[in-house]
BALOBA-1460 file (C-alpha; in Angstrom, 3 decimals):
// residues 351
<rec num="1" residu="m" x="16.510" y="30.094" z="-16.835"/>
<rec num="2" residu="r" x="19.590" y="28.497" z="-19.558"/>
<rec num="3" residu="r" x="20.268" y="25.243" z="-18.907"/>
<rec num="4" residu="s" x="23.004" y="23.123" z="-19.989"/>
<rec num="5" residu="g" x="23.347" y="19.296" z="-19.368"/>
<rec num="6" residu="t" x="22.965" y="19.593" z="-15.165"/>
<rec num="7" residu="l" x="24.025" y="22.789" z="-15.075"/>
<rec num="8" residu="y" x="21.973" y="25.451" z="-13.937"/>
<rec num="9" residu="p" x="23.597" y="28.985" z="-13.739"/>
<rec num="10" residu="r" x="21.498" y="30.634" z="-11.054"/>
<rec num="11" residu="m" x="19.548" y="33.985" z="-11.423"/>
<rec num="12" residu="k" x="21.695" y="36.457" z="-11.366"/>
<rec num="13" residu="a" x="18.824" y="39.160" z="-11.318"/>
<rec num="14" residu="i" x="17.462" y="37.597" z="-8.475"/>
<rec num="15" residu="s" x="21.422" y="36.489" z="-6.673"/>
<rec num="16" residu="f" x="22.352" y="37.886" z="-3.211"/>
<rec num="17" residu="i" x="19.412" y="40.320" z="-3.073"/>
<rec num="18" residu="s" x="18.643" y="41.829" z="0.216"/>
<rec num="19" residu="i" x="15.697" y="43.791" z="1.686"/>
<rec num="20" residu="a" x="15.323" y="45.467" z="5.220"/>
<rec num="21" residu="l" x="12.489" y="44.344" z="6.891"/>
<rec num="22" residu="v" x="10.202" y="45.769" z="9.697"/>
<rec num="23" residu="s" x="8.872" y="44.796" z="13.018"/>
<rec num="24" residu="f" x="5.360" y="43.116" z="13.185"/>
<rec num="25" residu="s" x="2.646" y="42.287" z="15.547"/>
<rec num="26" residu="a" x="4.618" y="41.352" z="18.856"/>
<rec num="27" residu="f" x="7.624" y="39.659" z="17.594"/>
<rec num="28" residu="a" x="10.818" y="41.374" z="17.399"/>
<rec num="29" residu="a" x="11.687" y="43.197" z="13.695"/>
<rec num="30" residu="e" x="12.783" y="40.681" z="11.616"/>
<rec num="31" residu="p" x="16.453" y="40.205" z="10.427"/>
<rec num="32" residu="k" x="18.183" y="41.149" z="6.881"/>
<rec num="33" residu="v" x="17.607" y="38.410" z="4.799"/>
<rec num="34" residu="s" x="18.994" y="37.006" z="1.070"/>
<rec num="35" residu="l" x="17.675" y="35.177" z="-1.462"/>
<rec num="36" residu="i" x="20.643" y="32.602" z="-2.138"/>
<rec num="37" residu="y" x="18.325" y="30.253" z="-4.994"/>
<rec num="38" residu="g" x="14.678" y="30.287" z="-6.083"/>
<rec num="39" residu="s" x="12.417" y="33.721" z="-6.395"/>
<rec num="40" residu="w" x="10.572" y="36.479" z="-4.072"/>
<rec num="41" residu="n" x="7.189" y="36.080" z="-3.466"/>
<rec num="42" residu="p" x="5.153" y="38.939" z="-4.420"/>
<rec num="43" residu="g" x="5.065" y="42.086" z="-1.556"/>
<rec num="44" residu="e" x="8.368" y="40.516" z="-0.162"/>
<rec num="45" residu="g" x="10.174" y="43.268" z="-1.733"/>
<rec num="46" residu="g" x="12.329" y="41.844" z="-4.286"/>
<rec num="47" residu="p" x="11.511" y="40.584" z="-7.792"/>
<rec num="48" residu="v" x="9.379" y="37.926" z="-8.720"/>
<rec num="49" residu="v" x="10.929" y="35.380" z="-10.959"/>
<rec num="50" residu="t" x="8.692" y="33.489" z="-13.764"/>
<rec num="51" residu="r" x="11.053" y="31.535" z="-15.456"/>
<rec num="52" residu="p" x="11.033" y="28.150" z="-14.289"/>
<rec num="53" residu="n" x="13.150" y="26.709" z="-11.069"/>
<rec num="54" residu="p" x="14.739" y="23.686" z="-11.146"/>
<rec num="55" residu="l" x="14.397" y="22.831" z="-7.166"/>
<rec num="56" residu="k" x="11.843" y="20.589" z="-6.593"/>
<rec num="57" residu="q" x="11.207" y="19.933" z="-2.602"/>
<rec num="58" residu="p" x="14.457" y="21.360" z="-1.619"/>
<rec num="59" residu="f" x="14.681" y="19.375" z="2.266"/>
<rec num="60" residu="g" x="18.149" y="20.128" z="3.471"/>
<rec num="61" residu="v" x="21.373" y="21.815" z="2.477"/>
<rec num="62" residu="d" x="24.933" y="21.996" z="4.105"/>
<rec num="63" residu="f" x="28.560" y="23.666" z="3.050"/>
<rec num="64" residu="d" x="31.742" y="22.219" z="2.249"/>
<rec num="65" residu="a" x="35.370" y="24.038" z="3.835"/>
<rec num="66" residu="k" x="35.106" y="25.810" z="0.296"/>
<rec num="67" residu="g" x="31.826" y="27.185" z="0.711"/>
<rec num="68" residu="n" x="30.144" y="24.833" z="-2.132"/>
<rec num="69" residu="m" x="26.219" y="24.323" z="-0.980"/>
<rec num="70" residu="f" x="24.860" y="20.823" z="-0.850"/>
<rec num="71" residu="i" x="20.817" y="20.690" z="-1.580"/>
<rec num="72" residu="a" x="18.501" y="17.055" z="-0.978"/>
<rec num="73" residu="e" x="15.349" y="17.172" z="-2.948"/>
<rec num="74" residu="l" x="12.658" y="15.033" z="-1.393"/>
<rec num="75" residu="g" x="10.852" y="15.489" z="-4.330"/>
<rec num="76" residu="g" x="13.166" y="15.592" z="-6.510"/>
<rec num="77" residu="g" x="15.187" y="12.748" z="-5.810"/>
<rec num="78" residu="r" x="18.114" y="14.615" z="-6.449"/>
<rec num="79" residu="v" x="21.587" y="16.163" z="-4.664"/>
<rec num="80" residu="l" x="22.669" y="19.507" z="-5.910"/>
<rec num="81" residu="r" x="25.820" y="21.469" z="-5.731"/>
<rec num="82" residu="l" x="25.540" y="25.417" z="-5.818"/>
<rec num="83" residu="s" x="28.924" y="26.718" z="-6.069"/>
<rec num="84" residu="t" x="30.594" y="29.433" z="-5.222"/>
<rec num="85" residu="d" x="29.892" y="31.034" z="-9.117"/>
<rec num="86" residu="n" x="26.609" y="30.712" z="-8.456"/>
<rec num="87" residu="i" x="26.227" y="26.882" z="-10.719"/>
<rec num="88" residu="l" x="23.819" y="24.989" z="-9.809"/>
<rec num="89" residu="t" x="25.066" y="21.137" z="-10.517"/>
<rec num="90" residu="t" x="23.198" y="18.024" z="-10.218"/>
<rec num="91" residu="i" x="25.944" y="15.289" z="-8.823"/>
<rec num="92" residu="a" x="24.027" y="12.186" z="-7.220"/>
<rec num="93" residu="g" x="20.259" y="11.100" z="-8.267"/>
<rec num="94" residu="d" x="18.328" y="10.720" z="-12.037"/>
<rec num="95" residu="g" x="15.251" y="11.964" z="-10.102"/>
<rec num="96" residu="s" x="13.092" y="8.222" z="-9.690"/>
<rec num="97" residu="k" x="12.445" y="6.677" z="-6.671"/>
<rec num="98" residu="s" x="14.434" y="3.641" z="-5.550"/>
<rec num="99" residu="y" x="17.355" y="1.674" z="-4.067"/>
<rec num="100" residu="k" x="20.183" y="1.561" z="-6.502"/>
<rec num="101" residu="g" x="23.624" y="2.493" z="-7.667"/>
<rec num="102" residu="d" x="26.040" y="1.580" z="-4.558"/>
<rec num="103" residu="g" x="29.481" y="1.292" z="-5.880"/>
<rec num="104" residu="g" x="29.156" y="3.386" z="-9.031"/>
<rec num="105" residu="p" x="28.769" y="6.902" z="-10.261"/>
<rec num="106" residu="a" x="26.124" y="8.677" z="-7.829"/>
<rec num="107" residu="k" x="25.009" y="10.584" z="-10.666"/>
<rec num="108" residu="a" x="23.538" y="7.447" z="-11.894"/>
<rec num="109" residu="a" x="22.366" y="6.552" z="-8.208"/>
<rec num="110" residu="t" x="18.383" y="6.630" z="-6.977"/>
<rec num="111" residu="f" x="17.215" y="7.621" z="-3.636"/>
<rec num="112" residu="n" x="13.712" y="7.566" z="-1.491"/>
<rec num="113" residu="g" x="12.724" y="10.085" z="0.331"/>
<rec num="114" residu="m" x="16.203" y="12.201" z="1.153"/>
<rec num="115" residu="h" x="15.863" y="14.426" z="4.245"/>
<rec num="116" residu="n" x="18.769" y="16.092" z="4.755"/>
<rec num="117" residu="v" x="22.900" y="16.087" z="3.899"/>
<rec num="118" residu="a" x="25.807" y="16.477" z="5.941"/>
<rec num="119" residu="v" x="29.049" y="17.401" z="4.496"/>
<rec num="120" residu="t" x="32.912" y="17.012" z="5.724"/>
<rec num="121" residu="p" x="35.338" y="19.714" z="4.806"/>
<rec num="122" residu="a" x="37.155" y="17.523" z="2.341"/>
<rec num="123" residu="g" x="33.586" y="17.459" z="0.598"/>
<rec num="124" residu="e" x="32.044" y="13.700" z="1.540"/>
<rec num="125" residu="v" x="28.747" y="13.914" z="1.193"/>
<rec num="126" residu="f" x="26.217" y="11.708" z="3.702"/>
<rec num="127" residu="i" x="22.651" y="11.821" z="2.826"/>
<rec num="128" residu="s" x="19.681" y="10.647" z="4.977"/>
<rec num="129" residu="d" x="18.124" y="8.447" z="2.071"/>
<rec num="130" residu="s" x="14.975" y="8.309" z="4.496"/>
<rec num="131" residu="w" x="12.738" y="5.773" z="3.114"/>
<rec num="132" residu="n" x="15.511" y="3.424" z="2.440"/>
<rec num="133" residu="f" x="16.741" y="3.175" z="6.254"/>
<rec num="134" residu="c" x="20.170" y="4.317" z="5.637"/>
<rec num="135" residu="v" x="22.914" y="6.699" z="5.542"/>
<rec num="136" residu="r" x="24.765" y="7.109" z="2.179"/>
<rec num="137" residu="k" x="27.906" y="8.546" z="0.715"/>
<rec num="138" residu="i" x="29.342" y="10.276" z="-1.534"/>
<rec num="139" residu="d" x="33.026" y="10.158" z="-2.027"/>
<rec num="140" residu="a" x="35.679" y="12.800" z="-3.521"/>
<rec num="141" residu="k" x="35.376" y="10.701" z="-6.094"/>
<rec num="142" residu="g" x="32.144" y="10.969" z="-7.213"/>
<rec num="143" residu="n" x="31.420" y="7.316" z="-6.141"/>
<rec num="144" residu="i" x="28.302" y="6.244" z="-4.034"/>
<rec num="145" residu="s" x="27.978" y="3.159" z="-1.293"/>
<rec num="146" residu="t" x="25.408" y="3.199" z="2.123"/>
<rec num="147" residu="v" x="27.763" y="3.708" z="5.089"/>
<rec num="148" residu="v" x="25.222" y="2.835" z="7.793"/>
<rec num="149" residu="g" x="21.952" y="0.515" z="7.702"/>
<rec num="150" residu="t" x="21.007" y="-2.859" z="5.536"/>
<rec num="151" residu="g" x="18.676" y="-0.898" z="3.381"/>
<rec num="152" residu="k" x="15.788" y="-2.941" z="4.836"/>
<rec num="153" residu="r" x="13.257" y="-1.332" z="7.497"/>
<rec num="154" residu="g" x="13.624" y="-2.453" z="11.366"/>
<rec num="155" residu="y" x="15.485" y="-1.900" z="14.713"/>
<rec num="156" residu="g" x="18.490" y="-3.801" z="15.970"/>
<rec num="157" residu="g" x="22.391" y="-3.830" z="15.184"/>
<rec num="158" residu="d" x="24.078" y="-1.520" z="18.261"/>
<rec num="159" residu="g" x="27.875" y="-2.161" z="19.340"/>
<rec num="160" residu="g" x="27.723" y="-3.915" z="15.508"/>
<rec num="161" residu="p" x="29.328" y="-2.747" z="12.862"/>
<rec num="162" residu="l" x="27.343" y="0.399" z="10.547"/>
<rec num="163" residu="r" x="26.436" y="-1.959" z="7.800"/>
<rec num="164" residu="k" x="24.604" y="-4.266" z="10.043"/>
<rec num="165" residu="a" x="22.663" y="-1.704" z="12.150"/>
<rec num="166" residu="a" x="18.949" y="-1.465" z="11.075"/>
<rec num="167" residu="f" x="16.520" y="1.534" z="10.939"/>
<rec num="168" residu="t" x="12.790" y="2.483" z="10.396"/>
<rec num="169" residu="y" x="13.392" y="5.692" z="8.435"/>
<rec num="170" residu="t" x="16.376" y="7.582" z="8.735"/>
<rec num="171" residu="m" x="15.014" y="11.019" z="8.776"/>
<rec num="172" residu="c" x="17.744" y="13.634" z="9.721"/>
<rec num="173" residu="i" x="21.361" y="13.277" z="10.217"/>
<rec num="174" residu="t" x="23.965" y="15.697" z="12.059"/>
<rec num="175" residu="m" x="27.492" y="15.147" z="12.595"/>
<rec num="176" residu="n" x="29.612" y="16.429" z="15.194"/>
<rec num="177" residu="a" x="32.888" y="19.166" z="14.777"/>
<rec num="178" residu="t" x="35.125" y="16.290" z="14.177"/>
<rec num="179" residu="h" x="33.261" y="14.932" z="11.620"/>
<rec num="180" residu="d" x="33.748" y="11.327" z="12.659"/>
<rec num="181" residu="k" x="30.202" y="10.672" z="13.995"/>
<rec num="182" residu="i" x="26.341" y="10.933" z="12.550"/>
<rec num="183" residu="y" x="23.858" y="11.440" z="14.615"/>
<rec num="184" residu="i" x="20.751" y="9.809" z="13.202"/>
<rec num="185" residu="a" x="16.771" y="10.666" z="14.053"/>
<rec num="186" residu="d" x="15.483" y="7.038" z="13.850"/>
<rec num="187" residu="i" x="12.273" y="8.303" z="13.484"/>
<rec num="188" residu="q" x="9.399" y="5.190" z="14.138"/>
<rec num="189" residu="n" x="12.048" y="3.462" z="16.589"/>
<rec num="190" residu="r" x="11.776" y="6.310" z="18.646"/>
<rec num="191" residu="r" x="15.471" y="6.948" z="19.100"/>
<rec num="192" residu="i" x="18.615" y="9.081" z="18.952"/>
<rec num="193" residu="r" x="21.248" y="6.811" z="17.402"/>
<rec num="194" residu="v" x="25.100" y="7.564" z="16.652"/>
<rec num="195" residu="a" x="26.713" y="5.901" z="13.995"/>
<rec num="196" residu="d" x="30.770" y="6.214" z="14.694"/>
<rec num="197" residu="l" x="32.656" y="6.140" z="11.576"/>
<rec num="198" residu="k" x="36.327" y="5.347" z="13.198"/>
<rec num="199" residu="a" x="34.758" y="2.468" z="15.977"/>
<rec num="200" residu="n" x="32.230" y="1.474" z="12.904"/>
<rec num="201" residu="k" x="30.001" y="1.360" z="15.285"/>
<rec num="202" residu="v" x="26.185" y="2.103" z="16.231"/>
<rec num="203" residu="t" x="24.972" y="2.828" z="19.834"/>
<rec num="204" residu="t" x="21.330" y="4.535" z="21.341"/>
<rec num="205" residu="i" x="21.885" y="7.333" z="23.182"/>
<rec num="206" residu="a" x="18.296" y="8.215" z="23.477"/>
<rec num="207" residu="g" x="14.610" y="6.651" z="23.296"/>
<rec num="208" residu="n" x="13.369" y="2.920" z="24.798"/>
<rec num="209" residu="g" x="11.728" y="2.539" z="21.411"/>
<rec num="210" residu="k" x="8.121" y="3.315" z="23.289"/>
<rec num="211" residu="r" x="6.175" y="5.962" z="22.493"/>
<rec num="212" residu="g" x="5.579" y="8.940" z="25.098"/>
<rec num="213" residu="v" x="6.820" y="12.166" z="26.559"/>
<rec num="214" residu="p" x="10.055" y="11.728" z="28.511"/>
<rec num="215" residu="k" x="10.154" y="12.721" z="32.911"/>
<rec num="216" residu="d" x="12.823" y="15.634" z="32.890"/>
<rec num="217" residu="g" x="16.009" y="13.987" z="34.483"/>
<rec num="218" residu="a" x="15.192" y="10.347" z="33.207"/>
<rec num="219" residu="v" x="17.872" y="8.512" z="31.656"/>
<rec num="220" residu="a" x="17.812" y="9.295" z="28.140"/>
<rec num="221" residu="t" x="18.486" y="5.664" z="26.719"/>
<rec num="222" residu="a" x="15.409" y="4.373" z="28.910"/>
<rec num="223" residu="a" x="12.633" y="6.945" z="28.248"/>
<rec num="224" residu="p" x="10.032" y="7.035" z="25.630"/>
<rec num="225" residu="l" x="10.116" y="9.442" z="22.774"/>
<rec num="226" residu="v" x="7.162" y="10.675" z="20.654"/>
<rec num="227" residu="d" x="8.644" y="10.840" z="17.375"/>
<rec num="228" residu="p" x="12.334" y="12.438" z="16.939"/>
<rec num="229" residu="r" x="12.249" y="14.120" z="13.535"/>
<rec num="230" residu="a" x="15.811" y="15.977" z="13.966"/>
<rec num="231" residu="v" x="18.923" y="16.050" z="16.067"/>
<rec num="232" residu="a" x="22.189" y="18.519" z="16.856"/>
<rec num="233" residu="p" x="24.470" y="18.266" z="19.457"/>
<rec num="234" residu="d" x="26.207" y="21.561" z="20.763"/>
<rec num="235" residu="s" x="29.721" y="22.533" z="21.693"/>
<rec num="236" residu="k" x="29.225" y="21.059" z="25.221"/>
<rec num="237" residu="g" x="27.979" y="17.791" z="24.668"/>
<rec num="238" residu="n" x="24.323" y="18.131" z="24.737"/>
<rec num="239" residu="v" x="22.455" y="16.904" z="22.367"/>
<rec num="240" residu="y" x="19.335" y="18.450" z="21.015"/>
<rec num="241" residu="v" x="16.105" y="16.660" z="20.016"/>
<rec num="242" residu="l" x="13.373" y="17.504" z="18.047"/>
<rec num="243" residu="e" x="10.063" y="15.942" z="18.012"/>
<rec num="244" residu="r" x="7.225" y="16.488" z="15.434"/>
<rec num="245" residu="s" x="4.170" y="14.788" z="16.896"/>
<rec num="246" residu="g" x="5.980" y="15.759" z="20.420"/>
<rec num="247" residu="h" x="5.670" y="19.323" z="18.863"/>
<rec num="248" residu="a" x="8.782" y="19.815" z="21.679"/>
<rec num="249" residu="l" x="12.754" y="20.536" z="21.881"/>
<rec num="250" residu="r" x="14.334" y="17.994" z="24.342"/>
<rec num="251" residu="v" x="17.533" y="17.762" z="25.437"/>
<rec num="252" residu="v" x="20.411" y="15.000" z="26.771"/>
<rec num="253" residu="r" x="22.653" y="16.397" z="28.845"/>
<rec num="254" residu="p" x="26.763" y="15.113" z="29.175"/>
<rec num="255" residu="n" x="25.150" y="12.630" z="31.982"/>
<rec num="256" residu="g" x="23.022" y="10.840" z="29.820"/>
<rec num="257" residu="k" x="19.711" y="12.846" z="31.211"/>
<rec num="258" residu="i" x="16.924" y="13.976" z="28.823"/>
<rec num="259" residu="f" x="14.971" y="17.075" z="29.899"/>
<rec num="260" residu="t" x="12.454" y="19.072" z="27.726"/>
<rec num="261" residu="v" x="13.244" y="22.802" z="26.944"/>
<rec num="262" residu="a" x="10.955" y="24.118" z="24.644"/>
<rec num="263" residu="g" x="7.491" y="23.223" z="23.731"/>
<rec num="264" residu="t" x="3.732" y="22.082" z="25.826"/>
<rec num="265" residu="g" x="3.586" y="19.140" z="23.365"/>
<rec num="266" residu="k" x="0.699" y="21.259" z="22.158"/>
<rec num="267" residu="k" x="0.813" y="22.643" z="18.523"/>
<rec num="268" residu="g" x="1.258" y="26.111" z="18.920"/>
<rec num="269" residu="r" x="2.763" y="29.399" z="18.310"/>
<rec num="270" residu="r" x="3.624" y="31.096" z="21.291"/>
<rec num="271" residu="d" x="7.010" y="32.385" z="22.299"/>
<rec num="272" residu="g" x="8.297" y="33.365" z="25.212"/>
<rec num="273" residu="p" x="10.085" y="30.869" z="28.142"/>
<rec num="274" residu="g" x="10.852" y="27.276" z="26.598"/>
<rec num="275" residu="k" x="8.473" y="25.073" z="28.266"/>
<rec num="276" residu="q" x="5.420" y="28.008" z="28.065"/>
<rec num="277" residu="a" x="6.351" y="28.443" z="24.555"/>
<rec num="278" residu="s" x="4.871" y="26.027" z="21.948"/>
<rec num="279" residu="l" x="5.858" y="24.834" z="18.270"/>
<rec num="280" residu="g" x="3.802" y="23.611" z="15.348"/>
<rec num="281" residu="a" x="5.234" y="20.159" z="13.891"/>
<rec num="282" residu="p" x="9.144" y="21.569" z="13.554"/>
<rec num="283" residu="k" x="10.799" y="19.605" z="11.491"/>
<rec num="284" residu="h" x="14.920" y="20.465" z="11.640"/>
<rec num="285" residu="i" x="17.110" y="22.304" z="13.730"/>
<rec num="286" residu="c" x="20.786" y="23.531" z="13.946"/>
<rec num="287" residu="v" x="23.146" y="24.880" z="16.425"/>
<rec num="288" residu="d" x="24.926" y="28.265" z="16.416"/>
<rec num="289" residu="d" x="28.592" y="29.033" z="17.552"/>
<rec num="290" residu="a" x="27.078" y="30.543" z="20.594"/>
<rec num="291" residu="d" x="24.991" y="27.202" z="21.536"/>
<rec num="292" residu="n" x="21.597" y="28.858" z="20.116"/>
<rec num="293" residu="v" x="19.197" y="26.498" z="18.202"/>
<rec num="294" residu="y" x="17.564" y="27.015" z="15.566"/>
<rec num="295" residu="i" x="14.218" y="25.163" z="14.993"/>
<rec num="296" residu="a" x="12.305" y="24.882" z="11.110"/>
<rec num="297" residu="d" x="8.909" y="25.468" z="12.655"/>
<rec num="298" residu="e" x="7.525" y="23.820" z="9.622"/>
<rec num="299" residu="a" x="3.352" y="23.981" z="10.411"/>
<rec num="300" residu="n" x="3.725" y="27.656" z="12.029"/>
<rec num="301" residu="d" x="5.681" y="28.399" z="8.922"/>
<rec num="302" residu="l" x="8.129" y="30.208" z="11.065"/>
<rec num="303" residu="i" x="11.870" y="29.821" z="12.196"/>
<rec num="304" residu="r" x="12.574" y="29.890" z="15.744"/>
<rec num="305" residu="k" x="15.102" y="30.428" z="17.862"/>
<rec num="306" residu="f" x="15.955" y="28.879" z="21.897"/>
<rec num="307" residu="d" x="18.563" y="30.455" z="23.658"/>
<rec num="308" residu="p" x="19.585" y="27.659" z="26.250"/>
<rec num="309" residu="r" x="20.935" y="30.937" z="28.857"/>
<rec num="310" residu="t" x="17.743" y="32.573" z="29.008"/>
<rec num="311" residu="r" x="16.161" y="29.365" z="27.938"/>
<rec num="312" residu="k" x="13.031" y="31.365" z="26.072"/>
<rec num="313" residu="v" x="11.763" y="30.942" z="22.328"/>
<rec num="314" residu="s" x="11.367" y="33.319" z="19.821"/>
<rec num="315" residu="t" x="10.368" y="34.072" z="16.694"/>
<rec num="316" residu="v" x="13.199" y="34.769" z="13.877"/>
<rec num="317" residu="l" x="11.833" y="35.137" z="10.367"/>
<rec num="318" residu="g" x="8.452" y="34.113" z="8.814"/>
<rec num="319" residu="h" x="6.102" y="36.802" z="10.879"/>
<rec num="320" residu="g" x="6.646" y="40.111" z="8.666"/>
<rec num="321" residu="k" x="7.207" y="40.433" z="4.718"/>
<rec num="322" residu="v" x="9.059" y="37.179" z="3.740"/>
<rec num="323" residu="k" x="6.366" y="34.246" z="4.331"/>
<rec num="324" residu="l" x="7.724" y="31.029" z="4.332"/>
<rec num="325" residu="d" x="5.664" y="27.606" z="3.334"/>
<rec num="326" residu="y" x="6.714" y="24.630" z="5.277"/>
<rec num="327" residu="p" x="10.502" y="25.169" z="5.979"/>
<rec num="328" residu="h" x="12.016" y="22.037" z="6.499"/>
<rec num="329" residu="g" x="15.381" y="22.621" z="6.578"/>
<rec num="330" residu="v" x="17.492" y="25.289" z="8.823"/>
<rec num="331" residu="t" x="21.761" y="25.330" z="8.717"/>
<rec num="332" residu="w" x="24.364" y="27.558" z="9.931"/>
<rec num="333" residu="e" x="27.167" y="28.426" z="7.823"/>
<rec num="334" residu="k" x="30.225" y="30.957" z="8.959"/>
<rec num="335" residu="g" x="27.717" y="32.854" z="11.410"/>
<rec num="336" residu="k" x="24.483" y="32.973" z="8.914"/>
<rec num="337" residu="i" x="21.769" y="30.834" z="9.010"/>
<rec num="338" residu="y" x="20.424" y="29.253" z="5.587"/>
<rec num="339" residu="v" x="16.871" y="28.923" z="5.587"/>
<rec num="340" residu="v" x="15.419" y="26.148" z="2.939"/>
<rec num="341" residu="d" x="11.704" y="27.000" z="2.208"/>
<rec num="342" residu="t" x="10.276" y="23.603" z="1.044"/>
<rec num="343" residu="g" x="6.843" y="25.101" z="-0.292"/>
<rec num="344" residu="h" x="8.330" y="27.828" z="-2.248"/>
<rec num="345" residu="n" x="11.387" y="25.798" z="-3.438"/>
<rec num="346" residu="r" x="13.744" y="28.501" z="-2.375"/>
<rec num="347" residu="i" x="17.166" y="28.761" z="-0.396"/>
<rec num="348" residu="l" x="17.316" y="31.904" z="2.338"/>
<rec num="349" residu="r" x="19.787" y="33.383" z="4.343"/>
<rec num="350" residu="i" x="19.161" y="35.533" z="7.268"/>
<rec num="351" residu="e" x="22.392" y="37.456" z="8.024"/>
């Protein structure tokens, strides 16, 4: 692969190659899948690329209004932009692990354990700088700043300014439809918190800080959580909470009460009615335009789907020809599901 500065042309020989997949075992037939970046593996139906891949442990992706993809790397310590003309560019991070660079160009900044990104239509890039206990932002001019959190481990600051709130690992972030609120999975504080960018304050919407399984119908802020790993709101005011070691998907209703909707609490890979289905250390979620929830079921190497109308869990990807390896990210964008196949250092798209 040709490299010029921080620019990488996408592997044109494999760009947007699609393959039809066949049904497998008791699962439904797999959908059509396109390779967006990386390589097919032997037996998947596409060409295997042996040239070096610049991606290093991608964890999350999101898009701006122009269709550019932004990629957060855990292992590489960079934020990358994959343009609509197939050029991969480093826009933030020098690859080292620390907490530097605020107030200056994002390319010179350093991060520690980025887990995902959330991008506004205007192109502002919010980053869950997880092991720096904060959320950072790349503005339209390419400068970086910390917008939520102190940068130090802790808990506190609800009701106060964004920069004075303390977190213990900002694992995943998601924005609301109007892009003025950031939902944060504050995993080791066992809380789901919301950063209101307009009001400049942080509030907790789920979790009391104790470890445990919440009872259905409990007030979410008075209930325990196991370890909230990801969070995503839907169009009806529900907020979905994914628990890694809890092996479960929960929902906070608009009335502030919490319910488990999928997962038994024990690791497994069973499809079916939500509370009889099982998950395996799931890592990320997204919600589509019909309010279906897609789950990166990492330990099972699958992408799963929870349908809130049928209240059932099904398997979407990973059980047929295309094999996943520790998928950490899943994103809905303009009618398509994008999968961050972390162990294979690639991005896939479910058509």
